N, C-alpha and C positions, 0 to 999 in steps of 0.2 A: 504493499499500500504505499503510495507518493506521501507526502506531506507538503504539498502543496496545491493550491486553488485555479493554478495554471493548466487551461484544457489541453491534454495533450493524445495523444492516436493512440489504439490499446496495440496496432503493428508495431509499432516502434517499441513501444514496451517489452514486448514478447519477441522483438527481435535477437537473435544471438551476436556478440560481438564476431566480428570478424576482424581477427588477427594474421597480417602478413609476416611467414614465420623469416622469410629469405631477407625482407627489408628491415625488419628488427635484426634480423644477422648481423647484416653490413651495416647498418647505425653503430653494433655495439664493436665490432673489428675497429669501423673507423676511429669511433669511443678508444678504444684500447690502445691505438697507433698513436695518437696523439698523446696520449697517458704516458706511455712506456717512451715515449720522447727525450721526456725530463726526469724519470724516473731512476735513482741510483742504486747497482747493485750494493747489497751490506754482506758482509763479512761475516761468517759463521765462525764461531770459535769453539774448542774443546776445552776440558778441562785439562787444565798444565800450561797454555797458552800464554806467550809472550807476549804481553801489550804495551800500552800507551794509552794512559785515561787521561781527557780533559778535566782540569779541575772546575768547579762548580762557577768562578769568577775570572772571566780572563782567558788567555789562546795558551795557557800552561801545559803543558803536556807532561806526565809524570809518566814514570816506568810501573807496573804492574801485572796480576797476575790471574789469569780466570782460574778461581774454585769453584763454580758452579752454575746451572742454568735455572736461570726463576722463572717461575709459572708463569710471568706475561708474556706477550712474543716482541723477542728481539732485545732481552735484557738480560743479562749476567752479573753473578756475583762476583767482584774482582778483589782481590786483596791490594793493598797501595806497600809502597817505602816503608810506611809504619805501622803496617800490620793491617790496620782498618782493612775489615769487609764491608765492602761498599754495594750498594746496586748501582749497574749504569745499563741505559740504555746505547745497542752500540751503535748509535751515532755518534756516541762519544768516545768510542774502543777504535783505536788502531791496531791491525798485527807490527810488530816490532820487528824489523829485521834479524839480530840475534835471536838465535832459540835461550841462550839462557840465560834465566832470571833472575840467579843466585849472586850475579857480581855486585849487588848493590849492597845483599845481604853478609859477603863475605869480607867487608873489608875490614883490612887487617887495622884496627885503632890505635894507635902509637900516638898517646896524651903525651903534649907536652906541658911542664909547670906554668909556663907563661902565659898557656892557654887554656879555657874553661875548659871543660869535656862537651859541653852542650855547644858549645859555640863552635868545636871543632868535628863535631857530629856535620853541623849544618855544611859546614865549607866542605865534607869530602862526599857526602850527597850531592850537593849541589854540581859540583864538580864532576863526579859519573855522570848525572841526569848531562850535563851539559855535551858532554865525550860523544853520547851516544844518540845525539840529534841527525 
C-alpha cells in the first residue's frame, strides 16, 4: 500500500524492475578502473619482520619489529626501540632494508663518567637510527 495521495496507475506498481546486467557490470568495471588508478598496494608483514614506524607527530621514522597481527584490517602490533608494543596501521609502517632488528638492542653501552647514562643511551640510539635511514 502506498502512502501517497498522488494518482498512480496499477500497471506501474505491479511492474518488475528491469535490470540491465551488462550495463551494470560495465559501470562497475569503469568505476574500478578509475579507483585503481590512485590506489596503493599495502605491504603485508609477518611476525618478526623488521620495520620502520612513523611517530605520531612529525615525519620521523624509528625502527621496530612486528610482534603480531591485530584484529582490525591492515593493523599490526609493533615493538618500538624502547620495548613498547604499539598498534599501527600499515600506512604508518615501512619494510626495512636490513633484516636485523637486534642492532639497536645489542649496543655495547660504555658509559663515561662525564656523561650521564641516559644522555649516552639517547645519543647512541639516535646515531644508530640516523645511520640506517
